[in-house]
VEXNU-310347 format. One record per residue (C-alpha): residue number from 1; residue in one letter; y, x negated, z. Coordinates in nm, 4 decimals. Each point is the difference from the previous one (the first is absolute). Layout:
BEGIN
<node NUM, "a", <Y, X, Z>> ...
This chain:
BEGIN
<node 1, "k", <0.0003, -0.0021, -0.0024>> <node 2, "t", <0.2346, -0.2851, 0.0877>> <node 3, "m", <-0.0756, -0.1706, -0.3315>> <node 4, "g", <0.0729, 0.3226, -0.1853>> <node 5, "l", <0.3436, 0.0333, 0.1708>> <node 6, "q", <0.0780, -0.3624, -0.0883>> <node 7, "r", <-0.0886, 0.0536, -0.3635>> <node 8, "r", <0.2114, 0.3111, -0.0034>> <node 9, "a", <0.2899, -0.1814, 0.1573>> <node 10, "q", <-0.0322, -0.2827, -0.2497>> <node 11, "k", <-0.0193, 0.2418, -0.2897>> <node 12, "t", <0.3058, 0.1855, 0.1243>> <node 13, "f", <0.1933, -0.3243, 0.0388>> <node 14, "g", <-0.1018, -0.0996, -0.3562>> <node 15, "q", <0.1124, 0.3344, -0.1294>> <node 16, "h", <0.3353, -0.0432, 0.1714>> <node 17, "v", <0.0422, -0.3438, -0.1562>> <node 18, "g", <-0.0951, 0.1433, -0.3393>> <node 19, "d", <0.2422, 0.2949, 0.0366>> <node 20, "y", <0.2803, -0.2399, 0.1035>> <node 21, "a", <-0.0640, -0.2362, -0.2917>> <node 22, "g", <-0.0390, 0.2934, -0.2386>> <node 23, "g", <0.3237, 0.1519, 0.1242>> <node 24, "l", <0.1869, -0.3176, -0.0950>> <node 25, "v", <-0.0980, 0.0618, -0.3672>> <node 26, "p", <0.0478, 0.3748, -0.0581>> <node 27, "i", <-0.0794, -0.0283, -0.3712>> <node 28, "a", <-0.3643, -0.0445, 0.0925>> <node 29, "k", <0.0049, 0.3530, 0.1377>> <node 30, "w", <0.2053, 0.1932, -0.2589>> <node 31, "l", <-0.0936, -0.1733, -0.3248>> <node 32, "p", <-0.3634, 0.1270, -0.0111>> <node 33, "k", <0.1359, 0.3531, 0.0534>> <node 34, "y", <0.2801, -0.0280, -0.2576>> <node 35, "d", <0.0352, 0.3013, -0.2321>> <node 36, "l", <0.0139, -0.1270, -0.3559>> <node 37, "g", <0.1580, 0.3322, -0.0990>> <node 38, "k", <0.3195, -0.1227, 0.1697>> <node 39, "g", <0.0059, -0.3196, -0.2030>> <node 40, "q", <0.2405, 0.1327, -0.2639>> <node 41, "s", <0.2519, 0.1218, 0.2580>> <node 42, "d", <-0.0246, -0.3300, 0.1910>> <node 43, "l", <0.0484, -0.1964, -0.3219>> <node 44, "i", <0.3178, 0.1953, -0.0850>> <node 45, "a", <0.1245, -0.0448, 0.3569>> <node 46, "g", <-0.0673, -0.3736, -0.0210>> <node 47, "l", <0.1809, -0.0365, -0.3295>> <node 48, "t", <0.2943, 0.2001, 0.1297>> <node 49, "v", <0.0346, -0.2113, 0.3131>> <node 50, "g", <-0.0363, -0.3173, -0.2088>> <node 51, "l", <0.2802, 0.1040, -0.2265>> <node 52, "m", <0.2235, 0.0890, 0.2883>> <node 53, "v", <-0.0639, -0.3138, 0.2026>> <node 54, "v", <0.1292, -0.2436, -0.2683>> <node 55, "p", <0.3682, 0.1127, 0.0046>> <node 56, "q", <-0.0150, 0.0606, 0.3768>> <node 57, "a", <-0.1346, -0.3516, 0.0631>> <node 58, "l", <0.2735, -0.1572, -0.2035>> <node 59, "a", <0.2672, 0.1988, 0.1920>> <node 60, "y", <-0.1568, -0.0711, 0.3420>> <node 61, "a", <-0.0046, -0.3713, -0.0692>> <node 62, "s", <0.3742, 0.0085, -0.0431>> <node 63, "i", <0.0343, 0.1817, 0.3357>> <node 64, "a", <-0.2097, -0.2799, 0.1562>> <node 65, "g", <0.2281, -0.2560, -0.1563>> <node 66, "l", <-0.2864, -0.1539, -0.1987>> <node 67, "p", <-0.0392, -0.0667, -0.3746>> <node 68, "h", <-0.1198, 0.3134, -0.1758>> <node 69, "q", <-0.3526, -0.1351, -0.0710>> <node 70, "f", <-0.0787, -0.0042, 0.3720>> <node 71, "g", <0.0100, 0.3775, 0.0006>> <node 72, "l", <-0.2728, 0.0012, -0.2620>> <node 73, "y", <-0.2010, -0.2646, 0.1894>> <node 74, "s", <0.0132, 0.2261, 0.3066>> <node 75, "a", <-0.1192, 0.3134, -0.1813>> <node 76, "f", <-0.3606, -0.0727, -0.1015>> <node 77, "m", <-0.2150, -0.1995, 0.2434>> <node 78, "g", <0.0419, 0.2489, 0.2897>> <node 79, "c", <-0.1494, 0.2754, -0.2199>> <node 80, "f", <-0.3183, -0.1953, -0.0606>> <node 81, "v", <-0.0478, -0.0705, 0.3712>> <node 82, "y", <0.0878, 0.3501, 0.1183>> <node 83, "v", <-0.2544, 0.1703, -0.2294>> <node 84, "f", <-0.2735, -0.1765, 0.2014>> <node 85, "l", <0.1455, 0.0205, 0.3505>> <node 86, "g", <0.2404, 0.3000, 0.0068>> <node 87, "s", <-0.0821, 0.3364, 0.1561>> <node 88, "s", <0.2557, 0.2120, -0.1891>> <node 89, "k", <-0.0872, 0.1138, -0.3486>> <node 90, "d", <0.3586, 0.0973, -0.0888>> <node 91, "v", <0.2079, -0.3160, 0.0627>> <node 92, "t", <0.0379, -0.3361, -0.1628>> <node 93, "l", <0.1620, -0.3219, 0.1164>> <node 94, "g", <0.2961, -0.1768, -0.1510>> <node 95, "p", <0.3588, -0.0914, 0.0662>> <node 96, "t", <0.2294, 0.2599, 0.1612>> <node 97, "a", <0.3728, 0.0281, 0.0491>> <node 98, "i", <-0.0146, -0.0364, 0.3787>> <node 99, "m", <-0.2325, -0.3014, -0.0086>> <node 100, "s", <0.2197, -0.1583, -0.2638>> <node 101, "l", <0.2996, 0.0394, 0.2217>> <node 102, "l", <-0.1873, -0.1408, 0.3015>> <node 103, "t", <-0.1149, -0.2995, -0.2065>> <node 104, "a", <0.3600, -0.0752, -0.0911>> <node 105, "k", <0.1175, 0.0318, 0.3600>> <node 106, "a", <-0.2853, -0.2010, 0.1522>> <node 107, "s", <0.0041, -0.2837, -0.2489>> <node 108, "q", <0.2575, -0.2778, -0.0273>> <node 109, "q", <0.2537, 0.0371, -0.2849>> <node 110, "v", <0.1191, -0.2709, -0.2403>> <node 111, "d", <0.2970, 0.0902, -0.2144>> <node 112, "g", <-0.0667, 0.3705, 0.0795>> <node 113, "l", <-0.3660, -0.0152, -0.1094>> <node 114, "t", <-0.3108, 0.0148, 0.2076>> <node 115, "v", <-0.2111, -0.3209, 0.0176>> <node 116, "p", <-0.3289, 0.0992, -0.1701>> <node 117, "a", <-0.2138, -0.2222, 0.2275>> <node 118, "h", <0.1401, 0.1856, 0.3028>> <node 119, "a", <-0.0848, 0.3407, -0.1442>> <node 120, "i", <-0.3541, -0.1168, -0.0786>> <node 121, "f", <-0.0379, -0.1288, 0.3566>> <node 122, "l", <0.1097, 0.3390, 0.1323>> <node 123, "t", <-0.2711, 0.1644, -0.2114>> <node 124, "f", <-0.2741, -0.2263, 0.1339>> <node 125, "m", <0.0971, 0.0186, 0.3697>> <node 126, "a", <0.0637, 0.3760, -0.0166>> <node 127, "g", <-0.3510, 0.0331, -0.1427>> <node 128, "v", <-0.1461, -0.2116, 0.2779>> <node 129, "f", <0.1628, 0.2175, 0.2660>> <node 130, "q", <-0.1069, 0.3226, -0.1677>> <node 131, "l", <-0.3567, -0.1172, -0.0481>> <node 132, "a", <-0.0260, -0.1144, 0.3680>> <node 133, "m", <0.1343, 0.3338, 0.1182>> <node 134, "g", <-0.2442, 0.1889, -0.2233>> <node 135, "l", <-0.3045, -0.2005, 0.1215>> <node 136, "l", <0.1082, 0.0641, 0.3597>> <node 137, "h", <0.0427, 0.3758, -0.0771>> <node 138, "l", <0.3679, 0.0041, 0.0921>> <node 139, "g", <0.1011, 0.2506, -0.2653>> <node 140, "f", <0.1152, 0.2387, 0.2695>> <node 141, "v", <0.2861, -0.2308, 0.1004>> <node 142, "v", <0.2412, 0.1429, -0.2581>> <node 143, "d", <-0.0470, 0.3466, 0.1537>> <node 144, "f", <0.2324, -0.1157, 0.2821>> <node 145, "i", <0.2885, -0.0670, -0.2375>> <node 146, "s", <0.2442, 0.2942, 0.0317>> <node 147, "f", <0.1110, 0.2041, -0.3021>> <node 148, "p", <0.3718, -0.0552, 0.0711>> <node 149, "v", <-0.0552, -0.3752, -0.0333>> <node 150, "i", <-0.1918, 0.0437, -0.3260>> <node 151, "n", <0.2528, 0.2479, -0.1410>> <node 152, "g", <0.2955, -0.2228, 0.0964>> <node 153, "f", <-0.1582, -0.3000, -0.1600>> <node 154, "t", <-0.0953, 0.1756, -0.3264>> <node 155, "t", <0.3409, 0.1687, -0.0264>> <node 156, "s", <0.1926, -0.3244, 0.0455>> <node 157, "a", <-0.2390, -0.1748, -0.2477>> <node 158, "a", <0.0594, 0.2771, -0.2558>> <node 159, "i", <0.3747, -0.0338, 0.0326>> <node 160, "t", <-0.0119, -0.3811, -0.0222>> <node 161, "i", <-0.2376, 0.0069, -0.2999>> <node 162, "g", <0.1825, 0.2794, -0.1780>> <node 163, "f", <0.3445, -0.1613, 0.0178>> <node 164, "g", <-0.1507, -0.3368, -0.0854>> <node 165, "q", <-0.0893, 0.1432, -0.3423>> <node 166, "v", <0.3565, 0.1038, -0.0830>> <node 167, "k", <0.0816, -0.3556, -0.1016>> <node 168, "h", <-0.2816, 0.0100, -0.2568>> <node 169, "i", <0.1201, 0.3306, -0.1426>> <node 170, "l", <0.3465, -0.1454, -0.0389>> <node 171, "g", <-0.1277, -0.3337, -0.1265>> <node 172, "l", <0.1882, -0.1939, 0.2685>> <node 173, "n", <-0.0724, -0.3698, 0.0752>> <node 174, "g", <0.0611, -0.2018, 0.3125>> <node 175, "v", <-0.0517, 0.2912, 0.2444>> <node 176, "r", <-0.1290, -0.1253, 0.3313>> <node 177, "r", <-0.3179, 0.1543, 0.1574>> <node 178, "p", <0.1028, 0.0854, 0.3642>> <node 179, "f", <0.0941, 0.3699, 0.0074>> <node 180, "i", <0.3649, -0.0281, 0.1153>> <node 181, "q", <0.0663, -0.2888, -0.2419>> <node 182, "c", <-0.1791, 0.1920, -0.2752>> <node 183, "v", <0.2292, 0.3010, 0.0482>> <node 184, "h", <0.3100, -0.2236, 0.0052>> <node 185, "d", <-0.1009, -0.1965, -0.3107>> <node 186, "t", <-0.1021, 0.3070, -0.1942>> <node 187, "f", <0.3360, 0.1700, 0.0407>> <node 188, "s", <0.2013, -0.3199, -0.0390>> <node 189, "k", <-0.1709, -0.0837, -0.3280>> <node 190, "i", <-0.0205, 0.3480, -0.1459>> <node 191, "d", <0.2461, -0.0967, -0.2671>> <node 192, "k", <-0.2683, -0.2434, -0.1312>> <node 193, "t", <-0.2279, 0.2936, -0.0929>> <node 194, "h", <-0.1989, -0.0442, -0.3174>> <node 195, "i", <0.0464, 0.3226, -0.1965>> <node 196, "l", <-0.3354, -0.0158, -0.1775>> <node 197, "d", <-0.1854, -0.0643, 0.3263>> <node 198, "l", <0.1704, 0.3020, 0.1547>> <node 199, "g", <-0.0672, 0.2254, -0.2973>> <node 200, "l", <-0.3628, -0.1010, -0.0345>> <node 201, "g", <-0.0574, 0.0294, 0.3731>> <node 202, "l", <0.1461, 0.3481, 0.0264>> <node 203, "t", <-0.1946, 0.1086, -0.3066>> <node 204, "c", <-0.3253, -0.1179, 0.1566>> <node 205, "v", <0.0833, 0.1840, 0.3284>> <node 206, "c", <0.0654, 0.3234, -0.1940>> <node 207, "a", <-0.3197, -0.0483, -0.1983>> <node 208, "l", <-0.2029, -0.0468, 0.3202>> <node 209, "l", <0.1409, 0.3180, 0.1505>> <node 210, "y", <-0.0708, 0.1941, -0.3191>> <node 211, "l", <-0.3579, -0.1237, -0.0224>> <node 212, "k", <-0.0560, 0.0856, 0.3649>> <node 213, "a", <0.1310, 0.3553, -0.0622>> <node 214, "l", <-0.2198, 0.0187, -0.3098>> <node 215, "k", <-0.3096, -0.0794, 0.2047>> <node 216, "t", <0.0982, 0.2616, 0.2635>> <node 217, "s", <0.0607, 0.2763, -0.2562>> <node 218, "h", <-0.2634, -0.0649, -0.2627>> <node 219, "g", <-0.2502, -0.2409, 0.1592>> <node 220, "d", <-0.2432, 0.2739, 0.1056>> <node 221, "r", <-0.0295, 0.1370, -0.3504>> <node 222, "n", <0.0464, -0.3059, -0.2178>> <node 223, "k", <-0.2040, -0.3183, 0.0625>> <node 224, "l", <0.2386, -0.2082, -0.2186>> <node 225, "a", <0.2996, 0.1114, 0.2041>> <node 226, "w", <-0.1953, -0.0750, 0.3198>> <node 227, "f", <-0.0917, -0.3480, -0.1155>> <node 228, "i", <0.3446, -0.0893, -0.1293>> <node 229, "g", <0.1637, 0.1379, 0.3155>> <node 230, "t", <-0.2421, -0.1856, 0.2288>> <node 231, "a", <0.0431, -0.3317, -0.1938>> <node 232, "r", <0.3735, 0.0564, -0.0455>> <node 233, "n", <0.0917, -0.3396, 0.1562>> <node 234, "a", <-0.2095, -0.1851, -0.2550>> <node 235, "v", <0.1112, 0.2220, -0.2876>> <node 236, "v", <0.3735, -0.0579, 0.0732>> <node 237, "v", <-0.0454, -0.3750, 0.0459>> <node 238, "v", <-0.1951, -0.0394, -0.3228>> <node 239, "v", <0.2532, 0.2028, -0.2038>> <node 240, "a", <0.3007, -0.1725, 0.1621>> <node 241, "g", <-0.1663, -0.3381, -0.0442>> <node 242, "l", <-0.0628, 0.0625, -0.3690>> <node 243, "f", <0.3619, 0.1151, -0.0398>> <node 244, "a", <0.1364, -0.3123, 0.1718>> <node 245, "y", <-0.2364, -0.2239, -0.1996>> <node 246, "g", <0.1100, 0.1538, -0.3266>> <node 247, "m", <0.3686, -0.0250, 0.0835>> <node 248, "v", <-0.0184, -0.3651, 0.1059>> <node 249, "q", <-0.2343, -0.1144, -0.2798>> <node 250, "s", <0.2208, 0.1656, -0.2645>> <node 251, "d", <0.3076, -0.1677, 0.1517>> <node 252, "t", <0.1556, 0.3402, 0.0459>> <node 253, "v", <0.0777, -0.1023, 0.3616>> <node 254, "k", <-0.0213, -0.3333, 0.1833>> <node 255, "a", <-0.2154, -0.0628, 0.3047>> <node 256, "c", <0.2130, -0.0682, 0.3092>> <node 257, "q", <0.0137, -0.3601, 0.1238>> <node 258, "k", <0.0485, -0.0960, 0.3658>> <node 259, "t", <0.2428, -0.2693, -0.1002>> <node 260, "g", <0.2912, 0.0012, -0.2449>> <node 261, "d", <0.2746, 0.2506, -0.0671>> <node 262, "f", <-0.0364, 0.3582, 0.1159>> <node 263, "d", <-0.0955, 0.2510, -0.2715>> <node 264, "h", <0.0188, 0.3740, 0.0685>> <node 265, "s", <-0.2148, 0.0784, -0.3025>> <node 266, "c", <-0.3064, -0.2157, 0.0649>> <node 267, "l", <-0.3364, 0.1374, 0.1215>> <node 268, "t", <-0.1854, -0.1398, 0.3036>> <node 269, "i", <-0.3733, -0.0684, -0.0628>> <node 270, "i", <-0.2719, -0.1550, 0.2109>> <node 271, "q", <-0.0624, -0.2762, -0.2566>> <node 272, "d", <-0.3400, -0.1605, -0.0369>> <node 273, "l", <-0.2745, 0.0270, 0.2677>> <node 274, "p", <-0.2834, -0.2504, 0.0370>> <node 275, "a", <-0.3069, 0.1180, -0.1956>> <node 276, "g", <-0.3475, 0.0310, 0.1451>> <node 277, "l", <-0.1396, 0.0230, 0.3458>> <node 278, "p", <0.1495, -0.1991, 0.2912>> <node 279, "d", <-0.1509, -0.3335, 0.1020>> <node 280, "v", <-0.2631, 0.0471, 0.2751>> <node 281, "k", <0.0895, -0.2258, 0.2882>> <node 282, "a", <-0.0008, 0.0135, 0.3821>> <node 283, "p", <0.3241, 0.0990, 0.1734>> <node 284, "n", <0.2080, -0.2589, 0.1800>> <node 285, "l", <-0.0612, 0.0509, 0.3711>> <node 286, "t", <0.2651, -0.2337, 0.1357>> <node 287, "y", <0.2578, 0.2745, 0.0644>> <node 288, "t", <-0.1715, 0.1479, 0.3080>> <node 289, "h", <0.2869, -0.0738, 0.2439>> <node 290, "d", <0.2720, 0.1560, -0.2164>> <node 291, "l", <-0.1740, 0.3031, -0.1523>> <node 292, "l", <-0.2663, 0.1070, 0.2458>> <node 293, "s", <0.2057, 0.2835, 0.1545>> <node 294, "g", <0.0821, 0.1277, -0.3515>> <node 295, "a", <-0.3685, -0.0052, -0.0930>> <node 296, "i", <-0.0844, 0.2142, 0.3069>> <node 297, "l", <0.2686, 0.2503, -0.0965>> <node 298, "c", <-0.1239, 0.0100, -0.3587>> <node 299, "a", <-0.3554, 0.0602, 0.1213>> <node 300, "l", <0.0988, 0.2964, 0.2222>> <node 301, "i", <0.2428, 0.1635, -0.2405>> <node 302, "g", <-0.2280, -0.0523, -0.3008>> <node 303, "y", <-0.2925, 0.1634, 0.1825>> <node 304, "l", <0.2190, 0.2816, 0.1361>> <node 305, "e", <0.1319, 0.0783, -0.3471>> <node 306, "s", <-0.3468, 0.0043, -0.1521>> <node 307, "i", <-0.1789, 0.1969, 0.2735>> <node 308, "a", <0.2718, 0.2720, 0.0016>> <node 309, "i", <-0.0615, 0.0636, -0.3718>> <node 310, "s", <-0.3801, -0.0249, 0.0416>> <node 311, "k", <-0.0022, 0.2567, 0.2795>> <node 312, "a", <0.2171, 0.2384, -0.1975>> <node 313, "f", <-0.2384, -0.0060, -0.2939>> <node 314, "a", <-0.3036, 0.0271, 0.2308>> <node 315, "r", <0.1391, 0.3138, 0.1620>> <node 316, "q", <0.0771, 0.1485, -0.3385>> <node 317, "n", <-0.3428, -0.0736, -0.1505>> <node 318, "g", <-0.2203, 0.0554, 0.3049>> <node 319, "y", <-0.1352, -0.3417, 0.0993>> <node 320, "k", <0.0637, -0.2534, 0.2801>> <node 321, "v", <0.1502, -0.3465, -0.0160>> <node 322, "d", <-0.1267, -0.2787, 0.2295>> <node 323, "q", <0.3141, -0.1644, 0.1375>> <node 324, "s", <-0.1697, -0.3260, 0.0971>> <node 325, "q", <-0.1794, -0.0206, -0.3336>> <node 326, "e", <0.3356, 0.0366, -0.1726>> <node 327, "l", <0.1233, -0.2998, 0.1896>> <node 328, "v", <-0.3033, -0.2012, -0.1164>> <node 329, "a", <0.0594, 0.1095, -0.3589>> <node 330, "i", <0.3746, -0.0674, -0.0065>> <node 331, "g", <-0.0369, -0.3272, 0.1884>> <node 332, "s", <-0.2756, -0.1254, -0.2371>> <node 333, "a", <0.2106, 0.1092, -0.2987>> <node 334, "n", <0.3057, -0.1960, 0.1280>> <node 335, "i", <-0.2068, -0.3118, 0.0688>> <node 336, "a", <-0.1594, 0.0072, -0.3461>> <node 337, "s", <0.3359, 0.0805, -0.1671>> <node 338, "s", <0.1689, -0.2999, 0.1652>> <node 339, "f", <-0.2196, -0.2296, -0.2089>> <node 340, "f", <0.1489, 0.1701, -0.3113>> <node 341, "q", <0.3663, -0.0559, 0.1029>> <node 342, "s", <0.0531, 0.3540, 0.1309>> <node 343, "y", <0.2494, 0.1217, 0.2563>> <node 344, "p", <-0.0976, 0.2619, 0.2666>> 
């Protein structure tokens, strides 16, 4: 009888270990049960998100104070990791406006731009903190952060990010990043507005609003309207990019230069981006003393932002999200992404 109890206890312990290990890789549970009938819808959803993330990543990189290609570097590796480790079927990982702003604030600035090595270090250390919290089942910690704190932070971030884009709409150069200085420089240099930048920017804003209204009014009855409305960011960026390319290549307008005489009629463009995937290399870990507190903040805010969206989708679609497993997934994604020159 004693031997039987021991075997049962050993088997139960083994089952617990197996359940714990299996819980760290949720794909092993849901993939065998995947309904292939949903493959078409999932493919459309993936293409739509992929089209949207390109212009968003380029824009978010500018908020982070990084060269535009770093937004693209940050948009793909997290998805590959999350599909294996994530517990929410409705979210994906990539750069966001709040994390871009945090990266700019936490990193050191040189000539108004974020040092890329600092941003990559933040990604790695934030991932380490998130992974450690997940393995220790500390996902409940964020439940103690009050909503007024969260609302205050997100509201101030929205104001800072929103006004920070005014300089791009107007085509202004030399506007400093800190909010008060940004407001001052924007108004003091408003006479340096590039007319074509302003016209193209306002046209794109109007087009986005129209396509959003088109999806709302006709999306239920017309699949094309739904797709164009959902992928409106990519549609507007592609059309505007082709317009700018045609105008510059035909010498109808000149591309703006950062040096030289001011020209109201030039058009600001991103210029060339490095082709191909980023070089795979380990992050520089010598910035621990200066950036550790920023990495902790990025870890907490990044997780909080993701879990809030995950829970909202889970309530809507009738399933549960494992908070600690989400920490494991996001942490692992950040660690892997740091080797591909990503920011948090």
